[in-house]
C-alpha positions, 0 to 999 in steps of 0.5 A, spaced: 480 562 484 475 558 487 474 555 493 478 548 494 471 545 497 468 548 490 473 546 486 470 539 491 464 539 487 466 538 480 472 533 482 472 525 481 474 521 487 477 515 487 478 510 492 484 506 491 483 500 496 480 493 497 475 492 502 476 488 509 472 483 511 473 475 513 477 471 507 481 476 504 488 475 501 493 476 507 501 475 507 502 469 511 508 474 514 502 477 518 495 476 522 488 476 518 483 480 519 477 477 524 471 481 527 465 480 531 459 483 533 459 484 541 453 487 542 447 486 538 440 490 537 436 487 543 441 485 547 440 491 551 433 496 549 434 504 552 427 506 555 425 509 550 426 503 545 433 505 542 437 499 542 445 500 539 450 494 536 457 494 536 463 490 534 470 487 536 475 488 530 482 485 531 486 486 525 494 486 522 497 492 521 498 489 515 491 487 512 489 489 507 491 495 503 496 498 507 502 502 508 509 500 511 511 504 517 519 505 516 521 501 523 518 495 519 524 493 516 531 492 518 537 491 515 544 488 518 540 490 525 539 497 524 532 501 521 532 507 516 537 512 519 542 507 522 537 507 528 538 500 532 532 495 531 533 491 538 533 497 541 527 502 538 523 494 540 524 494 547 517 495 551 511 492 546 511 498 540 517 502 536 520 508 539 522 510 533 519 510 526 513 508 528 507 509 523 504 515 528 510 518 524 508 518 517 505 525 515 498 526 512 498 526 505 497 530 500 501 531 493 501 529 486 500 522 484 503 519 478 500 511 475 504 508 472 500 502 468 505 497 466 500 492 463 499 496 458 506 498 456 505 491 454 499 490 451 496 486 456 490 487 462 494 483 467 502 481 468 503 473 468 506 471 475 512 472 478 514 478 472 519 483 474 517 490 473 524 494 471 526 501 471 525 500 463 517 499 464 517 504 469 521 508 464 516 505 459 510 506 463 511 513 465 513 515 457 505 512 455 502 516 460 506 522 458 508 525 465 515 526 468 516 523 476 519 529 480 520 528 487 515 527 492 510 525 488 507 518 490 508 514 485 503 508 484 504 501 480 500 498 476 500 490 475 493 487 473 493 484 480 486 485 484 484 481 479 486 474 483 483 478 489 478 472 490 483 467 488 487 467 495 493 463 493 494 466 486 494 473 489 499 471 495 503 468 489 507 463 495 507 457 489 506 461 482 509 467 484 507 475 483 508 480 479 512 486 482 517 492 483 525 488 482 531 492 485 532 496 479 525 499 480 527 500 486 533 505 484 529 507 479 524 510 484 530 512 489 533 516 484 527 520 483 525 522 490 519 520 490 515 520 497 512 514 497 509 509 491 504 504 492 502 497 488 497 491 488 500 486 491 500 483 498 508 484 498 511 490 494 516 486 491 517 481 485 516 474 487 519 469 483 515 462 482 516 457 488 520 464 492 515 466 497 517 471 501 524 469 503 527 476 500 525 482 500 530 487 498 526 492 495 523 493 501 530 494 503 532 500 499 526 503 499 525 502 506 531 502 510 536 506 505 531 511 502 525 512 508 521 511 502 514 509 505 509 503 501 502 501 499 501 494 498 495 490 496 492 497 492 486 496 488 489 501 481 484 499 476 478 504 477 483 509 475 487 505 470 481 504 467 479 511 467 485 513 464 487 518 469 495 518 470 496 524 473 491 527 480 492 529 487 493 523 492 491 523 499 492 519 505 491 520 512 494 513 517 491 512 523 495 514 529 498 507 531 503 509 536 510 504 535 505 501 529 509 497 523 503 498 518 496 501 518 490 500 514 489 505 509 483 507 504 487 512 499 484 517 494 485 519 488 482 525 486 481 528 479 
């Protein structure tokens, strides 16, 4: 077998993240993104004529394409594994289950393309993605989800990325996995799962983010990390259902989430 770097020369690498910029959709529960140049070219010029620029970036951990740490959600005062949420968050950061505990992920990835099951390019706002939908997408793709996989669920929602109000779904709702889908994934013991909406949830019209049961099932009850606001359109258009999935989160100690740039290698 040839070395991995030689195999990589012929591989296709697909970016699964959205760009981060001012005005992008951000959950109303989280701070947005701001960037300002702190030094501009010409502010300071070295003796040899060289100059440099830099910036200050302000960003929430759940901005853009991002991964949720297990400390992000509690239920009845407890984090995953029964860790006391109040005690864990003392001192301005989480002392347990923070982003720095998320391992670098290199594993088999599976794309479950739900709109294609229904013969549409994009699911309608407020559409629940059910366990039956995932089973049908799995069958259509000709794959079987296995223990330790990264399972990515396409809804077609990135088509609304530049329409912030629609994308957030506060009024009209947004498509996403319901509780049956969450249990389907947990039963298969997936390593992590991702989707394309701001919240990895079924958001009915008018409900907003009042309840997030899928977060509870995956993060608290089963310790399965969630990636939100992914862009799976290129992967789907290439008809790639099985691939090498790679994610390397920044090691921000005690954070509840962090932007990521996951990739699919096929």
